[in-house]
C-alpha positions as CSV (number, residue, x, y, z in Angstrom):
1,M,4.0,-10.7,15.4
2,A,6.4,-10.6,12.5
3,P,6.7,-7.3,10.5
4,F,7.7,-7.2,6.8
5,D,9.0,-4.1,5.0
6,E,9.8,-5.4,1.6
7,F,7.3,-8.2,1.1
8,A,5.9,-8.5,-2.5
9,I,8.3,-5.9,-4.0
10,R,9.5,-7.0,-7.4
11,E,12.8,-5.1,-7.3
12,G,13.8,-6.9,-4.1
13,P,12.2,-10.4,-4.0
14,G,14.5,-11.8,-1.3
15,E,12.0,-11.2,1.6
16,T,9.1,-12.6,-0.3
17,E,11.1,-15.7,-1.4
18,A,12.3,-16.3,2.2
19,V,8.8,-16.1,3.7
20,E,7.3,-18.3,1.0
21,A,10.1,-20.9,1.5
22,F,9.8,-20.8,5.2
23,F,6.0,-21.4,5.0
24,E,6.4,-23.9,2.2
25,G,4.6,-21.7,-0.4
26,K,1.6,-21.0,1.8
27,P,2.5,-17.8,3.7
28,P,0.0,-16.5,6.4
29,R,-2.4,-13.7,5.7
30,I,-0.3,-10.5,5.9
31,V,-2.1,-7.5,7.2
32,K,-1.0,-4.2,5.5
33,F,0.0,-1.2,7.5
34,P,-2.7,1.4,6.6
35,W,-0.1,4.2,6.6
36,A,2.5,2.5,4.4
37,S,2.9,3.3,0.7
38,A,4.8,0.0,0.0
39,P,3.2,-3.4,0.6
40,D,4.5,-3.4,4.2
41,G,2.7,-5.4,6.7
42,Y,2.8,-8.0,9.5
43,F,1.2,-11.3,10.5
44,V,0.4,-12.6,14.0
45,K,0.9,-16.3,14.9
46,A,-1.9,-17.5,17.0
């Protein structure tokens, strides 16, 4: 499991850019934490 706390936030695009670069522009489906107000979430590698 890999958590993300700033994915898809315009003001700080670094995490989004790093994930997209690592996964070659096709990031895995990210599951949003239901209690989070920001687009925080995680993915699980099967």
